[in-house]
PQR file of N, CA, C, O and H, with PARSE charges and radii, in Angstrom:
ATOM      1  N   MET A   1      74.289   7.701-159.255 -0.4000 1.5000
ATOM      2  CA  MET A   1      74.903   7.189-158.055 -0.0000 2.0000
ATOM      3  C   MET A   1      75.232   5.705-158.254  0.5500 1.7000
ATOM      4  O   MET A   1      74.399   4.930-158.724 -0.5500 1.4000
ATOM      5  N   ARG A   2      76.440   5.333-157.895 -0.4000 1.5000
ATOM      6  CA  ARG A   2      76.887   3.951-158.056 -0.0000 2.0000
ATOM      7  C   ARG A   2      76.396   3.057-156.945  0.5500 1.7000
ATOM      8  O   ARG A   2      76.365   3.452-155.780 -0.5500 1.4000
ATOM      9  H   ARG A   2      77.116   5.963-157.513  0.4000 1.0000
ATOM     10  N   LYS A   3      76.012   1.850-157.311 -0.4000 1.5000
ATOM     11  CA  LYS A   3      75.591   0.848-156.333 -0.0000 2.0000
ATOM     12  C   LYS A   3      76.827   0.383-155.557  0.5500 1.7000
ATOM     13  O   LYS A   3      77.874   0.141-156.158 -0.5500 1.4000
ATOM     14  H   LYS A   3      76.037   1.530-158.258  0.4000 1.0000
ATOM     15  N   PRO A   4      76.717   0.256-154.233 -0.5600 1.5000
ATOM     16  CA  PRO A   4      77.873  -0.218-153.459  0.2800 2.0000
ATOM     17  C   PRO A   4      78.167  -1.685-153.777  0.5500 1.7000
ATOM     18  O   PRO A   4      77.268  -2.443-154.141 -0.5500 1.4000
ATOM     19  N   VAL A   5      79.420  -2.069-153.636 -0.4000 1.5000
ATOM     20  CA  VAL A   5      79.804  -3.463-153.799 -0.0000 2.0000
ATOM     21  C   VAL A   5      79.460  -4.179-152.502  0.5500 1.7000
ATOM     22  O   VAL A   5      79.907  -3.784-151.426 -0.5500 1.4000
ATOM     23  H   VAL A   5      80.150  -1.454-153.340  0.4000 1.0000
ATOM     24  N   THR A   6      78.667  -5.228-152.613 -0.4000 1.5000
ATOM     25  CA  THR A   6      78.164  -5.934-151.440 -0.0000 2.0000
ATOM     26  C   THR A   6      78.882  -7.273-151.245  0.5500 1.7000
ATOM     27  O   THR A   6      79.655  -7.705-152.100 -0.5500 1.4000
ATOM     28  H   THR A   6      78.304  -5.549-153.487  0.4000 1.0000
ATOM     29  N   ILE A   7      78.618  -7.911-150.121 -0.4000 1.5000
ATOM     30  CA  ILE A   7      79.148  -9.247-149.858 -0.0000 2.0000
ATOM     31  C   ILE A   7      78.631 -10.209-150.934  0.5500 1.7000
ATOM     32  O   ILE A   7      79.385 -11.045-151.432 -0.5500 1.4000
ATOM     33  H   ILE A   7      77.990  -7.559-149.427  0.4000 1.0000
ATOM     34  N   LYS A   8      77.376 -10.094-151.284 -0.4000 1.5000
ATOM     35  CA  LYS A   8      76.800 -10.946-152.331 -0.0000 2.0000
ATOM     36  C   LYS A   8      77.563 -10.758-153.644  0.5500 1.7000
ATOM     37  O   LYS A   8      77.881 -11.734-154.323 -0.5500 1.4000
ATOM     38  H   LYS A   8      76.764  -9.415-150.880  0.4000 1.0000
ATOM     39  N   ASP A   9      77.855  -9.516-153.998 -0.4000 1.5000
ATOM     40  CA  ASP A   9      78.623  -9.239-155.221 -0.0000 2.0000
ATOM     41  C   ASP A   9      79.986  -9.911-155.161  0.5500 1.7000
ATOM     42  O   ASP A   9      80.426 -10.525-156.133 -0.5500 1.4000
ATOM     43  H   ASP A   9      77.597  -8.723-153.447  0.4000 1.0000
ATOM     44  N   LEU A  10      80.652  -9.792-154.021 -0.4000 1.5000
ATOM     45  CA  LEU A  10      81.984 -10.382-153.881 -0.0000 2.0000
ATOM     46  C   LEU A  10      81.934 -11.900-154.021  0.5500 1.7000
ATOM     47  O   LEU A  10      82.814 -12.495-154.642 -0.5500 1.4000
ATOM     48  H   LEU A  10      80.295  -9.293-153.231  0.4000 1.0000
ATOM     49  N   LYS A  11      80.924 -12.521-153.454 -0.4000 1.5000
ATOM     50  CA  LYS A  11      80.800 -13.977-153.557 -0.0000 2.0000
ATOM     51  C   LYS A  11      80.563 -14.402-155.004  0.5500 1.7000
ATOM     52  O   LYS A  11      81.095 -15.420-155.447 -0.5500 1.4000
ATOM     53  H   LYS A  11      80.208 -12.038-152.949  0.4000 1.0000
ATOM     54  N   GLU A  12      79.776 -13.637-155.733 -0.4000 1.5000
ATOM     55  CA  GLU A  12      79.538 -13.938-157.146 -0.0000 2.0000
ATOM     56  C   GLU A  12      80.815 -13.770-157.964  0.5500 1.7000
ATOM     57  O   GLU A  12      81.109 -14.589-158.836 -0.5500 1.4000
ATOM     58  H   GLU A  12      79.344 -12.810-155.373  0.4000 1.0000
ATOM     59  N   ILE A  13      81.563 -12.725-157.689 -0.4000 1.5000
ATOM     60  CA  ILE A  13      82.828 -12.495-158.388 -0.0000 2.0000
ATOM     61  C   ILE A  13      83.798 -13.620-158.086  0.5500 1.7000
ATOM     62  O   ILE A  13      84.472 -14.127-158.983 -0.5500 1.4000
ATOM     63  H   ILE A  13      81.324 -12.060-156.982  0.4000 1.0000
ATOM     64  N   ASP A  14      83.867 -14.006-156.835 -0.4000 1.5000
ATOM     65  CA  ASP A  14      84.784 -15.072-156.416 -0.0000 2.0000
ATOM     66  C   ASP A  14      84.440 -16.392-157.105  0.5500 1.7000
ATOM     67  O   ASP A  14      85.341 -17.135-157.495 -0.5500 1.4000
ATOM     68  H   ASP A  14      83.320 -13.594-156.106  0.4000 1.0000
ATOM     69  N   GLU A  15      83.162 -16.690-157.257 -0.4000 1.5000
ATOM     70  CA  GLU A  15      82.740 -17.926-157.917 -0.0000 2.0000
ATOM     71  C   GLU A  15      83.079 -17.918-159.410  0.5500 1.7000
ATOM     72  O   GLU A  15      83.440 -18.951-159.974 -0.5500 1.4000
ATOM     73  H   GLU A  15      82.430 -16.087-156.940  0.4000 1.0000
ATOM     74  N   ARG A  16      82.963 -16.756-160.043 -0.4000 1.5000
ATOM     75  CA  ARG A  16      83.174 -16.681-161.493 -0.0000 2.0000
ATOM     76  C   ARG A  16      84.633 -16.548-161.883  0.5500 1.7000
ATOM     77  O   ARG A  16      85.117 -17.280-162.746 -0.5500 1.4000
ATOM     78  H   ARG A  16      82.670 -15.916-159.585  0.4000 1.0000
ATOM     79  N   ILE A  17      85.341 -15.613-161.250 -0.4000 1.5000
ATOM     80  CA  ILE A  17      86.703 -15.337-161.726 -0.0000 2.0000
ATOM     81  C   ILE A  17      87.775 -15.361-160.646  0.5500 1.7000
ATOM     82  O   ILE A  17      88.967 -15.301-160.950 -0.5500 1.4000
ATOM     83  H   ILE A  17      84.948 -15.017-160.549  0.4000 1.0000
ATOM     84  N   SER A  18      87.365 -15.449-159.407 -0.4000 1.5000
ATOM     85  CA  SER A  18      88.300 -15.625-158.283 -0.0000 2.0000
ATOM     86  C   SER A  18      89.472 -14.643-158.292  0.5500 1.7000
ATOM     87  O   SER A  18      90.630 -15.047-158.178 -0.5500 1.4000
ATOM     88  H   SER A  18      86.397 -15.498-159.160  0.4000 1.0000
ATOM     89  N   THR A  19      89.168 -13.366-158.427 -0.4000 1.5000
ATOM     90  CA  THR A  19      90.222 -12.345-158.406 -0.0000 2.0000
ATOM     91  C   THR A  19      89.914 -11.267-157.369  0.5500 1.7000
ATOM     92  O   THR A  19      89.898 -10.076-157.680 -0.5500 1.4000
ATOM     93  H   THR A  19      88.228 -13.037-158.520  0.4000 1.0000
ATOM     94  N   LEU A  20      89.676 -11.691-156.164 -0.4000 1.5000
ATOM     95  CA  LEU A  20      89.370 -10.741-155.097 -0.0000 2.0000
ATOM     96  C   LEU A  20      90.644 -10.291-154.395  0.5500 1.7000
ATOM     97  O   LEU A  20      91.634 -11.020-154.327 -0.5500 1.4000
ATOM     98  H   LEU A  20      89.689 -12.658-155.911  0.4000 1.0000
ATOM     99  N   THR A  21      90.589  -9.085-153.885 -0.4000 1.5000
ATOM    100  CA  THR A  21      91.720  -8.555-153.122 -0.0000 2.0000
ATOM    101  C   THR A  21      91.689  -9.150-151.714  0.5500 1.7000
ATOM    102  O   THR A  21      90.661  -9.678-151.290 -0.5500 1.4000
ATOM    103  H   THR A  21      89.785  -8.493-153.940  0.4000 1.0000
ATOM    104  N   PRO A  22      92.798  -9.070-150.991 -0.5600 1.5000
ATOM    105  CA  PRO A  22      92.787  -9.518-149.593  0.2800 2.0000
ATOM    106  C   PRO A  22      91.729  -8.795-148.759  0.5500 1.7000
ATOM    107  O   PRO A  22      91.132  -9.392-147.864 -0.5500 1.4000
ATOM    108  N   GLN A  23      91.499  -7.534-149.043 -0.4000 1.5000
ATOM    109  CA  GLN A  23      90.485  -6.760-148.317 -0.0000 2.0000
ATOM    110  C   GLN A  23      89.082  -7.327-148.585  0.5500 1.7000
ATOM    111  O   GLN A  23      88.269  -7.438-147.668 -0.5500 1.4000
ATOM    112  H   GLN A  23      91.985  -7.048-149.770  0.4000 1.0000
ATOM    113  N   HIS A  24      88.811  -7.678-149.823 -0.4000 1.5000
ATOM    114  CA  HIS A  24      87.523  -8.284-150.169 -0.0000 2.0000
ATOM    115  C   HIS A  24      87.341  -9.618-149.447  0.5500 1.7000
ATOM    116  O   HIS A  24      86.278  -9.894-148.893 -0.5500 1.4000
ATOM    117  H   HIS A  24      89.471  -7.588-150.569  0.4000 1.0000
ATOM    118  N   ARG A  25      88.379 -10.432-149.461 -0.4000 1.5000
ATOM    119  CA  ARG A  25      88.311 -11.747-148.798 -0.0000 2.0000
ATOM    120  C   ARG A  25      88.112 -11.596-147.287  0.5500 1.7000
ATOM    121  O   ARG A  25      87.378 -12.372-146.676 -0.5500 1.4000
ATOM    122  H   ARG A  25      89.243 -10.208-149.911  0.4000 1.0000
ATOM    123  N   LEU A  26      88.760 -10.605-146.693 -0.4000 1.5000
ATOM    124  CA  LEU A  26      88.607 -10.360-145.267 -0.0000 2.0000
ATOM    125  C   LEU A  26      87.163  -9.959-144.946  0.5500 1.7000
ATOM    126  O   LEU A  26      86.598 -10.419-143.953 -0.5500 1.4000
ATOM    127  H   LEU A  26      89.357  -9.975-147.190  0.4000 1.0000
ATOM    128  N   ALA A  27      86.575  -9.118-145.770 -0.4000 1.5000
ATOM    129  CA  ALA A  27      85.189  -8.705-145.546 -0.0000 2.0000
ATOM    130  C   ALA A  27      84.259  -9.912-145.625  0.5500 1.7000
ATOM    131  O   ALA A  27      83.348 -10.044-144.807 -0.5500 1.4000
ATOM    132  H   ALA A  27      87.034  -8.745-146.576  0.4000 1.0000
ATOM    133  N   MET A  28      84.475 -10.790-146.596 -0.4000 1.5000
ATOM    134  CA  MET A  28      83.646 -11.991-146.716 -0.0000 2.0000
ATOM    135  C   MET A  28      83.829 -12.896-145.500  0.5500 1.7000
ATOM    136  O   MET A  28      82.855 -13.418-144.957 -0.5500 1.4000
ATOM    137  H   MET A  28      85.215 -10.684-147.261  0.4000 1.0000
ATOM    138  N   LYS A  29      85.067 -13.078-145.079 -0.4000 1.5000
ATOM    139  CA  LYS A  29      85.355 -13.922-143.916 -0.0000 2.0000
ATOM    140  C   LYS A  29      84.705 -13.343-142.658  0.5500 1.7000
ATOM    141  O   LYS A  29      84.112 -14.079-141.870 -0.5500 1.4000
ATOM    142  H   LYS A  29      85.858 -12.654-145.519  0.4000 1.0000
ATOM    143  N   ASN A  30      84.816 -12.041-142.473 -0.4000 1.5000
ATOM    144  CA  ASN A  30      84.208 -11.387-141.309 -0.0000 2.0000
ATOM    145  C   ASN A  30      82.690 -11.535-141.323  0.5500 1.7000
ATOM    146  O   ASN A  30      82.081 -11.810-140.289 -0.5500 1.4000
ATOM    147  H   ASN A  30      85.298 -11.443-143.113  0.4000 1.0000
ATOM    148  N   PHE A  31      82.082 -11.353-142.487 -0.4000 1.5000
ATOM    149  CA  PHE A  31      80.636 -11.503-142.586 -0.0000 2.0000
ATOM    150  C   PHE A  31      80.222 -12.932-142.249  0.5500 1.7000
ATOM    151  O   PHE A  31      79.275 -13.138-141.491 -0.5500 1.4000
ATOM    152  H   PHE A  31      82.577 -11.129-143.327  0.4000 1.0000
ATOM    153  N   ASP A  32      80.920 -13.916-142.803 -0.4000 1.5000
ATOM    154  CA  ASP A  32      80.572 -15.314-142.543 -0.0000 2.0000
ATOM    155  C   ASP A  32      80.726 -15.658-141.058  0.5500 1.7000
ATOM    156  O   ASP A  32      79.895 -16.370-140.493 -0.5500 1.4000
ATOM    157  H   ASP A  32      81.689 -13.748-143.419  0.4000 1.0000
ATOM    158  N   ARG A  33      81.773 -15.158-140.440 -0.4000 1.5000
ATOM    159  CA  ARG A  33      81.990 -15.391-139.010 -0.0000 2.0000
ATOM    160  C   ARG A  33      80.877 -14.731-138.189  0.5500 1.7000
ATOM    161  O   ARG A  33      80.343 -15.334-137.258 -0.5500 1.4000
ATOM    162  H   ARG A  33      82.448 -14.579-140.899  0.4000 1.0000
ATOM    163  N   TYR A  34      80.538 -13.501-138.537 -0.4000 1.5000
ATOM    164  CA  TYR A  34      79.474 -12.770-137.848 -0.0000 2.0000
ATOM    165  C   TYR A  34      78.140 -13.503-138.003  0.5500 1.7000
ATOM    166  O   TYR A  34      77.400 -13.658-137.032 -0.5500 1.4000
ATOM    167  H   TYR A  34      80.973 -13.010-139.293  0.4000 1.0000
ATOM    168  N   ARG A  35      77.838 -13.947-139.210 -0.4000 1.5000
ATOM    169  CA  ARG A  35      76.593 -14.682-139.467 -0.0000 2.0000
ATOM    170  C   ARG A  35      76.536 -15.957-138.627  0.5500 1.7000
ATOM    171  O   ARG A  35      75.508 -16.261-138.021 -0.5500 1.4000
ATOM    172  H   ARG A  35      78.440 -13.821-139.999  0.4000 1.0000
ATOM    173  N   PHE A  36      77.634 -16.693-138.594 -0.4000 1.5000
ATOM    174  CA  PHE A  36      77.675 -17.929-137.814 -0.0000 2.0000
ATOM    175  C   PHE A  36      77.456 -17.643-136.326  0.5500 1.7000
ATOM    176  O   PHE A  36      76.700 -18.339-135.649 -0.5500 1.4000
ATOM    177  H   PHE A  36      78.468 -16.446-139.086  0.4000 1.0000
ATOM    178  N   LYS A  37      78.129 -16.609-135.839 -0.4000 1.5000
ATOM    179  CA  LYS A  37      78.008 -16.244-134.418 -0.0000 2.0000
ATOM    180  C   LYS A  37      76.564 -15.897-134.061  0.5500 1.7000
ATOM    181  O   LYS A  37      76.059 -16.339-133.029 -0.5500 1.4000
ATOM    182  H   LYS A  37      78.743 -16.043-136.389  0.4000 1.0000
ATOM    183  N   ILE A  38      75.906 -15.122-134.892 -0.4000 1.5000
ATOM    184  CA  ILE A  38      74.524 -14.704-134.635 -0.0000 2.0000
ATOM    185  C   ILE A  38      73.587 -15.901-134.706  0.5500 1.7000
ATOM    186  O   ILE A  38      72.796 -16.128-133.791 -0.5500 1.4000
ATOM    187  H   ILE A  38      76.316 -14.763-135.731  0.4000 1.0000
ATOM    188  N   LEU A  39      73.672 -16.662-135.784 -0.4000 1.5000
ATOM    189  CA  LEU A  39      72.715 -17.742-135.997 -0.0000 2.0000
ATOM    190  C   LEU A  39      72.918 -18.924-135.056  0.5500 1.7000
ATOM    191  O   LEU A  39      71.951 -19.583-134.674 -0.5500 1.4000
ATOM    192  H   LEU A  39      74.315 -16.478-136.527  0.4000 1.0000
ATOM    193  N   SER A  40      74.154 -19.195-134.683 -0.4000 1.5000
ATOM    194  CA  SER A  40      74.390 -20.355-133.819 -0.0000 2.0000
ATOM    195  C   SER A  40      73.904 -20.128-132.386  0.5500 1.7000
ATOM    196  O   SER A  40      73.726 -21.086-131.634 -0.5500 1.4000
ATOM    197  H   SER A  40      74.940 -18.660-134.993  0.4000 1.0000
ATOM    198  N   GLY A  41      73.693 -18.890-132.014 -0.4000 1.5000
ATOM    199  CA  GLY A  41      73.230 -18.594-130.665 -0.0000 2.0000
ATOM    200  C   GLY A  41      71.721 -18.533-130.515  0.5500 1.7000
ATOM    201  O   GLY A  41      71.218 -18.309-129.414 -0.5500 1.4000
ATOM    202  H   GLY A  41      73.838 -18.112-132.626  0.4000 1.0000
ATOM    203  N   ILE A  42      70.991 -18.730-131.609 -0.4000 1.5000
ATOM    204  CA  ILE A  42      69.532 -18.608-131.581 -0.0000 2.0000
ATOM    205  C   ILE A  42      68.894 -19.979-131.372  0.5500 1.7000
ATOM    206  O   ILE A  42      69.223 -20.941-132.066 -0.5500 1.4000
ATOM    207  H   ILE A  42      71.399 -18.912-132.503  0.4000 1.0000
ATOM    208  N   LYS A  43      67.989 -20.054-130.417 -0.4000 1.5000
ATOM    209  CA  LYS A  43      67.316 -21.314-130.089 -0.0000 2.0000
ATOM    210  C   LYS A  43      65.897 -21.390-130.648  0.5500 1.7000
ATOM    211  O   LYS A  43      65.369 -22.485-130.845 -0.5500 1.4000
ATOM    212  H   LYS A  43      67.722 -19.272-129.854  0.4000 1.0000
ATOM    213  N   ASN A  44      65.286 -20.259-130.901 -0.4000 1.5000
ATOM    214  CA  ASN A  44      63.908 -20.185-131.367 -0.0000 2.0000
ATOM    215  C   ASN A  44      63.879 -20.167-132.897  0.5500 1.7000
ATOM    216  O   ASN A  44      64.570 -19.358-133.517 -0.5500 1.4000
ATOM    217  H   ASN A  44      65.715 -19.370-130.741  0.4000 1.0000
ATOM    218  N   GLU A  45      63.094 -21.044-133.505 -0.4000 1.5000
ATOM    219  CA  GLU A  45      63.047 -21.154-134.964 -0.0000 2.0000
ATOM    220  C   GLU A  45      62.561 -19.874-135.638  0.5500 1.7000
ATOM    221  O   GLU A  45      63.112 -19.460-136.659 -0.5500 1.4000
ATOM    222  H   GLU A  45      62.533 -21.701-133.001  0.4000 1.0000
ATOM    223  N   ASP A  46      61.540 -19.251-135.074 -0.4000 1.5000
ATOM    224  CA  ASP A  46      61.025 -18.006-135.656 -0.0000 2.0000
ATOM    225  C   ASP A  46      62.086 -16.910-135.611  0.5500 1.7000
ATOM    226  O   ASP A  46      62.270 -16.181-136.586 -0.5500 1.4000
ATOM    227  H   ASP A  46      61.093 -19.587-134.245  0.4000 1.0000
ATOM    228  N   GLN A  47      62.782 -16.793-134.484 -0.4000 1.5000
ATOM    229  CA  GLN A  47      63.843 -15.800-134.356 -0.0000 2.0000
ATOM    230  C   GLN A  47      64.990 -16.100-135.327  0.5500 1.7000
ATOM    231  O   GLN A  47      65.587 -15.187-135.897 -0.5500 1.4000
ATOM    232  H   GLN A  47      62.632 -17.386-133.692  0.4000 1.0000
ATOM    233  N   PHE A  48      65.287 -17.388-135.506 -0.4000 1.5000
ATOM    234  CA  PHE A  48      66.333 -17.793-136.449 -0.0000 2.0000
ATOM    235  C   PHE A  48      65.998 -17.291-137.856  0.5500 1.7000
ATOM    236  O   PHE A  48      66.851 -16.723-138.538 -0.5500 1.4000
ATOM    237  H   PHE A  48      64.801 -18.130-135.044  0.4000 1.0000
ATOM    238  N   HIS A  49      64.757 -17.502-138.281 -0.4000 1.5000
ATOM    239  CA  HIS A  49      64.354 -17.079-139.628 -0.0000 2.0000
ATOM    240  C   HIS A  49      64.402 -15.561-139.782  0.5500 1.7000
ATOM    241  O   HIS A  49      64.787 -15.054-140.835 -0.5500 1.4000
ATOM    242  H   HIS A  49      64.064 -17.964-137.728  0.4000 1.0000
ATOM    243  N   LEU A  50      64.015 -14.847-138.745 -0.4000 1.5000
ATOM    244  CA  LEU A  50      64.086 -13.377-138.800 -0.0000 2.0000
ATOM    245  C   LEU A  50      65.535 -12.906-138.923  0.5500 1.7000
ATOM    246  O   LEU A  50      65.842 -12.026-139.728 -0.5500 1.4000
ATOM    247  H   LEU A  50      63.701 -15.260-137.890  0.4000 1.0000
ATOM    248  N   GLU A  51      66.414 -13.491-138.126 -0.4000 1.5000
ATOM    249  CA  GLU A  51      67.828 -13.104-138.181 -0.0000 2.0000
ATOM    250  C   GLU A  51      68.458 -13.511-139.505  0.5500 1.7000
ATOM    251  O   GLU A  51      69.270 -12.773-140.063 -0.5500 1.4000
ATOM    252  H   GLU A  51      66.165 -14.206-137.472  0.4000 1.0000
ATOM    253  N   PHE A  52      68.086 -14.679-140.007 -0.4000 1.5000
ATOM    254  CA  PHE A  52      68.603 -15.135-141.293 -0.0000 2.0000
ATOM    255  C   PHE A  52      68.238 -14.139-142.390  0.5500 1.7000
ATOM    256  O   PHE A  52      69.080 -13.783-143.213 -0.5500 1.4000
ATOM    257  H   PHE A  52      67.427 -15.279-139.554  0.4000 1.0000
ATOM    258  N   GLN A  53      66.999 -13.697-142.402 -0.4000 1.5000
ATOM    259  CA  GLN A  53      66.552 -12.709-143.392 -0.0000 2.0000
ATOM    260  C   GLN A  53      67.290 -11.379-143.225  0.5500 1.7000
ATOM    261  O   GLN A  53      67.675 -10.748-144.209 -0.5500 1.4000
ATOM    262  H   GLN A  53      66.314 -13.986-141.733  0.4000 1.0000
ATOM    263  N   ARG A  54      67.481 -10.961-141.980 -0.4000 1.5000
ATOM    264  CA  ARG A  54      68.202  -9.709-141.724 -0.0000 2.0000
ATOM    265  C   ARG A  54      69.633  -9.803-142.240  0.5500 1.7000
ATOM    266  O   ARG A  54      70.136  -8.873-142.870 -0.5500 1.4000
ATOM    267  H   ARG A  54      67.168 -11.474-141.180  0.4000 1.0000
ATOM    268  N   LEU A  55      70.279 -10.922-141.971 -0.4000 1.5000
ATOM    269  CA  LEU A  55      71.657 -11.106-142.423 -0.0000 2.0000
ATOM    270  C   LEU A  55      71.739 -11.194-143.942  0.5500 1.7000
ATOM    271  O   LEU A  55      72.684 -10.689-144.548 -0.5500 1.4000
ATOM    272  H   LEU A  55      69.870 -11.678-141.460  0.4000 1.0000
ATOM    273  N   GLN A  56      70.759 -11.829-144.546 -0.4000 1.5000
ATOM    274  CA  GLN A  56      70.727 -11.908-146.005 -0.0000 2.0000
ATOM    275  C   GLN A  56      70.565 -10.509-146.607  0.5500 1.7000
ATOM    276  O   GLN A  56      71.182 -10.185-147.622 -0.5500 1.4000
ATOM    277  H   GLN A  56      69.991 -12.239-144.054  0.4000 1.0000
ATOM    278  N   THR A  57      69.740  -9.696-145.977 -0.4000 1.5000
ATOM    279  CA  THR A  57      69.567  -8.311-146.435 -0.0000 2.0000
ATOM    280  C   THR A  57      70.871  -7.538-146.300  0.5500 1.7000
ATOM    281  O   THR A  57      71.240  -6.779-147.197 -0.5500 1.4000
ATOM    282  H   THR A  57      69.239  -9.959-145.153  0.4000 1.0000
ATOM    283  N   LEU A  58      71.569  -7.726-145.190 -0.4000 1.5000
ATOM    284  CA  LEU A  58      72.870  -7.071-145.017 -0.0000 2.0000
ATOM    285  C   LEU A  58      73.843  -7.473-146.133  0.5500 1.7000
ATOM    286  O   LEU A  58      74.533  -6.628-146.701 -0.5500 1.4000
ATOM    287  H   LEU A  58      71.271  -8.343-144.462  0.4000 1.0000
ATOM    288  N   ALA A  59      73.886  -8.757-146.432 -0.4000 1.5000
ATOM    289  CA  ALA A  59      74.803  -9.249-147.470 -0.0000 2.0000
ATOM    290  C   ALA A  59      74.436  -8.699-148.845  0.5500 1.7000
ATOM    291  O   ALA A  59      75.312  -8.465-149.678 -0.5500 1.4000
ATOM    292  H   ALA A  59      73.325  -9.444-145.970  0.4000 1.0000
ATOM    293  N   ASN A  60      73.149  -8.496-149.080 -0.4000 1.5000
ATOM    294  CA  ASN A  60      72.692  -8.058-150.401 -0.0000 2.0000
ATOM    295  C   ASN A  60      72.723  -6.548-150.604  0.5500 1.7000
ATOM    296  O   ASN A  60      72.782  -6.077-151.740 -0.5500 1.4000
ATOM    297  H   ASN A  60      72.437  -8.686-148.403  0.4000 1.0000
ATOM    298  N   LEU A  61      72.683  -5.790-149.518 -0.4000 1.5000
ATOM    299  CA  LEU A  61      72.542  -4.337-149.666 -0.0000 2.0000
ATOM    300  C   LEU A  61      73.663  -3.501-149.056  0.5500 1.7000
ATOM    301  O   LEU A  61      73.881  -2.365-149.477 -0.5500 1.4000
ATOM    302  H   LEU A  61      72.635  -6.173-148.595  0.4000 1.0000
ATOM    303  N   SER A  62      74.367  -4.038-148.085 -0.4000 1.5000
ATOM    304  CA  SER A  62      75.399  -3.255-147.395 -0.0000 2.0000
ATOM    305  C   SER A  62      76.716  -3.282-148.160  0.5500 1.7000
ATOM    306  O   SER A  62      77.096  -4.297-148.743 -0.5500 1.4000
ATOM    307  H   SER A  62      74.190  -4.961-147.744  0.4000 1.0000
ATOM    308  N   ASN A  63      77.393  -2.156-148.145 -0.4000 1.5000
ATOM    309  CA  ASN A  63      78.723  -2.094-148.738 -0.0000 2.0000
ATOM    310  C   ASN A  63      79.649  -3.052-147.991  0.5500 1.7000
ATOM    311  O   ASN A  63      79.618  -3.120-146.762 -0.5500 1.4000
ATOM    312  H   ASN A  63      77.085  -1.331-147.671  0.4000 1.0000
ATOM    313  N   TYR A  64      80.464  -3.787-148.729 -0.4000 1.5000
ATOM    314  CA  TYR A  64      81.361  -4.767-148.101 -0.0000 2.0000
ATOM    315  C   TYR A  64      82.281  -4.117-147.071  0.5500 1.7000
ATOM    316  O   TYR A  64      82.720  -4.783-146.133 -0.5500 1.4000
ATOM    317  H   TYR A  64      80.489  -3.733-149.727  0.4000 1.0000
ATOM    318  N   GLU A  65      82.576  -2.839-147.228 -0.4000 1.5000
ATOM    319  CA  GLU A  65      83.482  -2.157-146.302 -0.0000 2.0000
ATOM    320  C   GLU A  65      82.926  -2.115-144.876  0.5500 1.7000
ATOM    321  O   GLU A  65      83.680  -1.984-143.912 -0.5500 1.4000
ATOM    322  H   GLU A  65      82.220  -2.298-147.990  0.4000 1.0000
ATOM    323  N   GLU A  66      81.606  -2.226-144.754 -0.4000 1.5000
ATOM    324  CA  GLU A  66      80.984  -2.299-143.428 -0.0000 2.0000
ATOM    325  C   GLU A  66      81.569  -3.461-142.632  0.5500 1.7000
ATOM    326  O   GLU A  66      81.736  -3.360-141.417 -0.5500 1.4000
ATOM    327  H   GLU A  66      80.993  -2.332-145.537  0.4000 1.0000
ATOM    328  N   PHE A  67      81.878  -4.552-143.303 -0.4000 1.5000
ATOM    329  CA  PHE A  67      82.336  -5.763-142.637 -0.0000 2.0000
ATOM    330  C   PHE A  67      83.847  -5.787-142.415  0.5500 1.7000
ATOM    331  O   PHE A  67      84.412  -6.809-142.025 -0.5500 1.4000
ATOM    332  H   PHE A  67      81.742  -4.634-144.290  0.4000 1.0000
ATOM    333  N   LEU A  68      84.483  -4.666-142.664 -0.4000 1.5000
ATOM    334  CA  LEU A  68      85.900  -4.510-142.322 -0.0000 2.0000
ATOM    335  C   LEU A  68      86.048  -3.824-140.965  0.5500 1.7000
ATOM    336  O   LEU A  68      87.157  -3.710-140.443 -0.5500 1.4000
ATOM    337  H   LEU A  68      84.025  -3.836-142.981  0.4000 1.0000
ATOM    338  N   LYS A  69      84.951  -3.374-140.406 -0.4000 1.5000
ATOM    339  CA  LYS A  69      84.975  -2.690-139.108 -0.0000 2.0000
ATOM    340  C   LYS A  69      85.288  -3.684-137.993  0.5500 1.7000
ATOM    341  O   LYS A  69      85.021  -4.880-138.114 -0.5500 1.4000
ATOM    342  H   LYS A  69      84.050  -3.466-140.830  0.4000 1.0000
ATOM    343  N   ASP A  70      85.858  -3.169-136.911 -0.4000 1.5000
ATOM    344  CA  ASP A  70      86.268  -4.004-135.769 -0.0000 2.0000
ATOM    345  C   ASP A  70      85.126  -4.829-135.188  0.5500 1.7000
ATOM    346  O   ASP A  70      85.360  -5.938-134.709 -0.5500 1.4000
ATOM    347  H   ASP A  70      86.075  -2.198-136.813  0.4000 1.0000
ATOM    348  N   GLU A  71      83.918  -4.325-135.217 -0.4000 1.5000
ATOM    349  CA  GLU A  71      82.793  -5.047-134.603 -0.0000 2.0000
ATOM    350  C   GLU A  71      82.494  -6.373-135.303  0.5500 1.7000
ATOM    351  O   GLU A  71      81.784  -7.212-134.749 -0.5500 1.4000
ATOM    352  H   GLU A  71      83.728  -3.424-135.606  0.4000 1.0000
ATOM    353  N   TYR A  72      83.022  -6.572-136.505 -0.4000 1.5000
ATOM    354  CA  TYR A  72      82.785  -7.815-137.243 -0.0000 2.0000
ATOM    355  C   TYR A  72      83.993  -8.742-137.215  0.5500 1.7000
ATOM    356  O   TYR A  72      83.967  -9.809-137.830 -0.5500 1.4000
ATOM    357  H   TYR A  72      83.599  -5.890-136.954  0.4000 1.0000
ATOM    358  N   LEU A  73      85.043  -8.352-136.515 -0.4000 1.5000
ATOM    359  CA  LEU A  73      86.247  -9.192-136.455 -0.0000 2.0000
ATOM    360  C   LEU A  73      86.056 -10.354-135.509  0.5500 1.7000
ATOM    361  O   LEU A  73      86.966 -11.164-135.335 -0.5500 1.4000
ATOM    362  H   LEU A  73      85.064  -7.486-136.015  0.4000 1.0000
TER
END
């Protein structure tokens, strides 16, 4: 079974060879916007760290196509 391409993978590819498709770039942009929206609304430091870890897990394990869905626009 093939490992899904994640946001983390796309960021690494972009840093090394910068040959991402528009779809890949959109997924990265959507993820970054979603992360900013979630984290900027948190006032409690403990909650911030929990959400930060959750978002990092999403970036490391979720297929980038997840972030092409309307809920992340």
